[in-house]
Every structure is written in structure tokens, then in C-alpha cells.
C-alpha positions in Angstrom: -40.5 70.6 -10.2 -37.5 69.5 -12.5 -36.7 70.3 -16.0 -37.3 67.2 -17.6 -33.9 64.8 -18.1 -33.0 61.2 -18.8 -34.1 59.9 -15.2 -37.1 62.4 -14.9 -38.2 60.7 -18.4 -37.7 56.7 -16.7 -39.8 58.2 -14.0 -42.5 59.4 -15.7 -43.0 56.1 -17.9 -43.5 54.2 -14.7 -46.2 57.2 -13.4 -50.1 56.3 -13.9 -53.0 58.3 -13.3 -56.8 57.7 -12.9 -58.7 59.3 -15.5 -61.7 61.2 -14.7 -64.9 61.2 -16.5 -64.7 63.3 -18.5 -61.8 63.0 -19.9 -63.1 59.6 -21.8 -63.7 59.9 -25.3 -63.6 57.9 -28.6 -60.2 57.9 -29.3 -58.7 57.7 -26.0 -56.4 55.1 -25.0 -55.7 53.7 -21.2 -54.6 51.0 -19.8 -57.7 48.2 -17.7 -56.2 45.1 -15.1 -57.8 42.5 -16.6 -58.1 38.6 -15.5 -55.5 36.5 -16.6 -56.8 32.8 -17.1 -54.4 31.7 -14.8 -56.1 33.5 -12.4 -53.7 36.7 -12.8 -54.4 39.9 -13.3 -53.0 42.0 -16.0 -52.4 45.6 -16.8 -54.2 45.1 -20.4 -53.1 48.6 -23.3 -56.4 49.4 -24.9 -58.5 52.4 -26.7 -61.8 53.7 -27.3 -62.4 52.9 -31.0 -66.1 53.2 -31.0 -68.6 55.0 -29.6 -70.9 51.8 -28.5 -67.6 51.9 -26.2 -68.7 54.0 -24.2 -71.6 52.7 -22.6 -69.6 50.9 -20.3 -69.2 51.3 -16.7 -66.3 53.7 -16.9 -67.1 55.1 -13.8 -67.3 52.1 -12.2 -64.2 51.3 -13.6 -62.8 55.0 -12.0 -64.7 53.8 -9.2 -62.4 50.8 -8.9 -59.1 51.6 -10.4 -59.2 49.1 -12.6 -58.9 52.0 -16.0 -55.7 53.9 -15.8 -53.3 56.5 -18.6 -49.8 56.7 -18.6 -47.9 60.0 -18.4 -46.9 61.7 -21.4 -43.2 60.1 -22.0 -40.9 60.4 -24.9 -41.5 58.1 -27.1 -45.4 59.1 -27.3 -44.2 62.5 -27.7 -41.6 61.2 -30.3 -44.3 59.1 -32.2 -46.0 62.2 -32.8 -43.4 63.6 -34.8 -41.8 65.4 -32.6 -37.2 65.2 -32.4 -35.6 65.7 -28.9 -32.5 67.3 -29.3 -31.0 66.2 -26.3 -33.3 70.0 -24.7 -36.0 70.7 -26.0 -38.7 68.6 -29.0 -39.2 70.8 -32.3 -40.9 69.8 -34.6 -42.8 72.5 -37.7 -41.0 75.8 -36.5 -42.6 74.7 -33.2 -40.4 73.8 -29.8 -41.5 72.7 -26.3 -40.6 71.8 -23.6 -41.5 69.7 -20.3 -41.6 70.5 -16.6 -42.1 67.2 -14.9 -43.2 66.8 -11.2 -44.7 63.4 -9.2 -47.8 64.2 -10.4 -48.0 65.5 -13.3 -46.4 67.0 -16.4 -46.2 70.6 -17.8 -45.3 71.5 -20.8 -44.5 75.0 -23.1 -44.9 75.4 -26.7 -43.8 78.1 -28.7 -42.5 78.7 -31.6 -38.6 79.6 -31.4 -39.1 83.4 -31.4 -40.8 83.1 -27.8 -43.7 83.4 -28.3 -45.7 81.1 -26.4 -48.5 79.4 -27.7 -49.6 77.1 -24.8 -48.4 77.0 -21.5 -49.9 74.4 -19.2 -50.3 70.9 -17.9 -50.6 67.7 -20.1 -50.7 64.7 -18.2 -50.9 61.7 -21.5 -50.8 61.0 -25.0 -54.5 62.1 -25.2 -54.4 65.3 -23.8 -51.1 65.8 -26.2 -52.7 64.7 -29.3 -55.5 67.4 -29.1 -53.8 69.8 -27.6 -51.8 68.9 -30.9 -54.3 69.2 -33.5 -56.3 72.6 -31.8 -52.4 75.0 -32.5 -52.2 73.2 -35.8 -49.2 71.5 -35.5 
């Protein structure tokens, strides 16, 4: 594992994973492989906005790998109000650090007094938003 830097941000921007069925919920952001009118296939960003959308064939779509989720990116963290200072992110007197590998993102959030609020794996903006909500940040 390496400390996140511009190279690792670029690497993570191009990486995706297949979510687990239990992750799928209203508000979930993902990409789906869709056939275009010209016969080509293209990954299209989507978001589950209604409970009705959960009745789709998610298990089949996951099985056939036509659903993917991008790993958490710098832009997504910043869009949630975190400011990048060249080394870590900061928001509301909290500090966020990434450690990235090719398979997942490990995240730690502390209160700037070295008291950890969270240490663990957060792969996507979906999980990140849930965590930040739980922590009240």
C-alpha cells in the first residue's frame, strides 16, 4: 500500500469494482453497461432514486458484470466539502487520510488531535457519504 498522491488519484479514477447485492439501496450511484443505438456498448452513470428501482434484476446484472462502481476519487471527496491541502483532506476540524491499493481504499478520519473517528475500508462515494453522515461531519 502507498500513501495517496496524484499518481494514485489517477490510478483510482480508472478503477471500478462490482458491488455486493446488499450494498444496493435508494441513493446508490453506479454505472451500467448499456447498448447504444449504433450497436456499441457504453458505461452510463446512474443513481437509484426510487424504492421501485430496487425491484429490478440486480442479482442478474451483478452476475453478468454489467454494473460497476468507481472507487472513491479525490473529486468526489472534494465535492462532499473536504478541502485537499496537498497531503490530507480537512473539513470541520477533521482530517482525512487515504491509503490506496489496487483493490480498495483505506481511509482514516481523525479529529486533528490524533483521536481516530474511523479507520477502515471505504471503496465508493456511496459508502463515504454514509460514513460521514454517521460521524456527523
